[in-house]
Structures are given as C-alpha cells and as structure tokens.
N, C-alpha and C positions, 0 to 999 in steps of 0.2 A: 557519719555515713560517708562513704567514699564516692565521689562523683565520677561516673564512667567517662572516659575520654575517648575522642574519636581516633581511629587508627588511619594513618596515611597509606594510601594505596599507590601502586606503581604508576597509576594514571595521573596522580597529582590530586585526586579528589580525596574525600574523607569518608570514613565509615563509622557510624555511631554504634558502639557496642551495646547500647540500651535496646537496640532493635532486635537482638537475637539473631538466629541463623535462618529464620523463615524466608527472608527475601532471597538469600543465596540458594536455598533449597527450591523455591519456586522457580527461580531463574534456571536452575539446572534441569528441572523437570521439563519445563517448556522448551528448553534447548534440545533435549533429547527427543521430545515430541516432534520438533521441527525436523530434525535429522531423519526420524522414522517416516515422517510424511514425505520428505523429499525422496528417500529411497523407494518408497511405494509408488510415487507418481512417475519418477524417472525410469522405473523398471517396467511401467505400463505404457499407456497410450502416449505419454509425453515424448518418448524417444521416436515414436512413429513419424512425428513431424520432421525429424532430421533426415530420415530415410526418403521421405517423399519429395521434399523440395528444400534445397539449401540455396539461399539467395547469393547472388554473385556480385551485386552492386556494393561497392565500398560505402556509399551513402547510407544504405540500410543499416550497416553496423555502427556508423557514426551516430545516427539519430537514435538507434536503439540504445547505445551507451548513454546518451543524454536522457532518454526516456527512463532508463533504469535508475539513474541517480536523482531524478527530479523529486520524488516523494520524500526521500530522506534529507535531501538538501533543504526543501521547504520546511520540514520539521526542525532541522537544525537552526535555521534562521529564527524560528519562533523560540526555541528553548535557549538559544544563545542570548536573546533579549530577556527572557524570563528568569534564567538561572545563571547567566554568564557561563554557559556550557563550553568547556574546552573542546578543541578539535577532536579529541579522542571519543567524544560523545557521538560523533558521526558513525563510528563502528557500531555503538549500541543502537542507534536509530536505524541502522541497516538490519540489525537482528530484529528489531521491532517490526520493520516492514516485511521481513521474511515470515515471521510468525503470523502476521495478519493475513499474508497471502496464502500460505501453505496450510495453516490450521483452520482458523475461523476468525471472523471479525472480532477485533478487540483483544485477541489473545496476545498480540504484539504489545498492545498498550499495557496489559497486565505484566508482561515480561519486562517492559521498560520501566514500569513503576517499581518493580522489585529491584531492577538495577539501580534506580535512582535512590531508593531508600537504603540500599546496602552500601552505596558508594559515595553519595553526595550529601553534604550538609547544605540544605536549602534555607533561604530566607523565609519562604512561604511553603505551605504544605505541598509535597510532591503529588499527593493524590488529587488535590484541587486542580493543579496545573494540568496534570496528564488528562484528568477527566475533561476539563474545559477544552483542551486541544482536541480531544477525540470527538467531542460533541460538535464543536464548530467545524471540524473537518467533515463530519457526516452531514451537517446542514448545508455546508458549501457544496458538497458533492451532490446532494439532492437537488438543490437549485440549479447547479450546473447541468445535471442530467435532464431536468425539465427543459432547459434552454436548448440543449443539444437535440432533444426530441422535437421541439418546436421547429428547429431549423431542418432536421432530417426528414420528418414525416412527409411533408409535401413532395419532396424529391424522391422519397423511397416508396410512396404509395403504389406506383406501377410495378414495383418489384415484390410487393407483399400480397399474400392471399388474405381474404377477409378474416379468416381465423388468426392470422398473424397480426393483423391490425388490431383485432380485439385484444390479443395478448399484450400488445404494446400499450394500449390504453389502460388495461388492467394494471400493468406494471407501473404506469405513471400515477395512477390512483394510489397504489401502494406507497410510492415514494412520497406523495403528498401527505398521506396518513401518518407516515412515520416521522414527519417533520413537525406536524401540529402540536404534539405535546410539549416540545421544546420552546415553541413560540408562547404557548399558553402559560406554562409554568417557568418561564426563563428566570424570574427573580429568585425562585427557590432552587433552581438547577445549578446555576453558575456560581463560581467562586471569585473569579477575577473581575476587574473593573470593566465597565462598558467600553472604555476607549481601548483596552487591551483586547477585548473580545472582537471589536470591529477590526482592529489591526490584524489579529490572527485570521479572521474570516477573509480579509483581503489577500493574505499570503496564501491561504488554501485555494482561493479562486484562481490566483495567478499560477499556482502549481498545477491545478487541474487543467487550465488552458494550455500551459507549456507541455504537459504530458500528452494531451490530445493532439497538439500540433506536432510534437516529435514523432508520435506513433503514426500519424497520417503521412508525414514526410518520409519516414522509413518505408512505408508501404509503396508510396508513389515512386521512390527511387528505384524499387524493384519492379514495379508494374505501372509505368506512367500512362498507360492507355486506358485505364478504367474511368468510368463516368463519375462525376463528382457526387451524384446521388448515392452511388455505391459506398463511397468513403464516408459520407455523412451517416448512412444507415449503420455501417459497422462501428463508427465511433459512438454513436447513440447506444447501440446494442451493448457495446463494451461498458459504457457507463451504467447502463441498467443492471447488468450482471454484477458489477462491482457494488451495487446498493443492496444486493440480497444478503441478509444476515445469516450467520451460522453455516455458510457455504465454504468449504475449504477449497483452496486452489481455484480462484475465480478465473484465472487465465485459461485454464483447461476447460472450465465450463463455458466460457465465452467462445473458445475455439470450436466446441461442439455445436453451440447455437449458430455460429457463423456457417458451419458446414450445412446445417439444416436450411438456413436462409439462402445460401449460394449454391449448394450442391456438392455432393461427395466427389472428390477426385479432381475438381477444377483447380487450376493453378492458384486462384485467389484463396480458396479455403486451405490449400496446402501451406500458403504463406502465413495465414493466421495461425494454423496449427504449429508451424515452425517457430513463430514468435513466442507462443505460449511455452513450447518445449525449451527454447533458448533462455527464457526467463527463469524456468526451474533450474536449468544448468548453472546459470550465474548465481542463483540463490545458494546452490550447493558449494560453489567456489567461495562465495561470501562467507558461508558458515565455516569453511576450512580456514580462511584467512582470519576471521574473527577469533576462532578457537586458538589459532596460533598466536595471535596478539595477546590474548589472555594468558596463555601459557608463558610467553615471554616476559610479560609483566610479573608473574609469579616467580620466575626465575631471577629476575633483577631484584625483587623485593626480598628474596630469601638471603 
C-alpha cells in the first residue's frame, strides 16, 4: 500500500492528500457566502452611515485600524504558540474573523478549521485546537460582557427606560446561562491542557479589553464632549450584541440598537452607524486582498 504524502503549498505549509477535497470545498463555499453577505449589507443600510457622518479626526481612523486588527492578532498569538503558525496564517485568521462577523457565530471557525486541515500538518488535532480556542473566546467574552455591564449600568441608568433596563438584565441572564454548561462539563468539552486553556483565556481577555479601549478612543477622538456614562453604555451594548448567537453582521445590529438607545439622527448614532459601515467596507477590502494572495500563491506554485 502506498502511503499518501503531503503536498507543499506556496504558503510553506503542507496539505495531506488523505483528507480529500472537502476542506477546500467547505472553504470555497464559506468564502462565497462571505462575499454574498458583504454585497448584501454594503448595498443596504451599511452605506447609509457613510452618507450621514464621515469622521474628520485622524485619531478616529488610527484607533479604528488598531481595533480592526486586534481580534485576528490575538488569534494569531494563540495559534502561533499552538501550531507555530507562520505569518501567512494572519490572512487566514482575517478570513475567519470576516466570516464570523458577516455570516454567523463560528462560521469563521469552521472556515479556519477547513483551512488548517487542508494546508497544515499539525502535531495535535486541528479540530480540538480550533474548538478550544472558540470556546475559551466565548467564555472570555461572556465574562468581559458581564464586567462591562456591571460598570456601565449605574452610569447608564438615567439614560435608559425601565423596559430597556429589563432588556439589559434579561440579556445578562442569557450570557450567564450560555456559560454554565462549559463550566459544568469542562473536563469533557476541552482538548488542550489546563495551562494552555488559562493562557488562551488571558489572551482573549486582553484582546477584548484592547478592542473596547480602541473603539472608545476612536469615538472620543471624534466626539470628545460626550459623558462617560454614554461611552460605557455603548461599549456594554456592543459586547451584549456580540454575544448573540446565529446573528449575522453584529456591527450593523449594534448600530441599530445604538440608534434606538440614543435617538435617530443624532451625531453619536451617526458615528456608530459609520463605524459599522466602515467595518464592512474593510471586510470587503480584506477579502479582495486575501483572494489576491491565494491567487498569487497558486501562480507561484504552478
């Protein structure tokens, strides 16, 4: 019997021919879905944010750039340690982030798992690593969200109606409920060691803190006169929306929530909508760049 041999790709990683073609097919399907989702949203309410209010502060764009790169850089730090992932993996992690944002939660994780299985020879199971990274990210996000709510609610209470307060408390209860099963069944759920899990959890928390800080600083650069309670409320609302499962394009959902909280047509709600639309636009550019890199790799490998 002939033993299948890995094929070397242009990225310097390897592909095991025993895996068949399903990882590449899954990756292609999800990539096309990402493109379709971006076209749909950019042709709809996302572009309205550009027309209403374009920030003029250079600081806004600086902190937005840092905000955009923070999630995938955090993931790269983790997978660099787990898999010795080369720098080219940052492009794939950007694709993972786009799929999670535009389609639905964990679509990007499935896409990245397909990418890893198709291209990388790993010491340990790619499924176990991707799964554990995704679960620890969700748990860190839930804990961070509850902390943000605890800080924001006292300052935001005068700005919220009783119905909105009940909605916030119900959302917090949902966040707690979704975290409990992972704590109860943690020994059966996780694959990696406890030390690696705690380290990943710390990286996720640092990433979330940096993202919230960069977003707040971007908004403050454009609108320095807002009360601190408003920023805390918006940061907590954004974290809550990000915890909702099976919701595509959470940035646009958050923009709509912010408009309900702040009021249609106000400069602050326009700034939030612009941030959501700009995120989608950068996603589109990222897909074009990533597709170009893959094409260039195929040309070099030919």
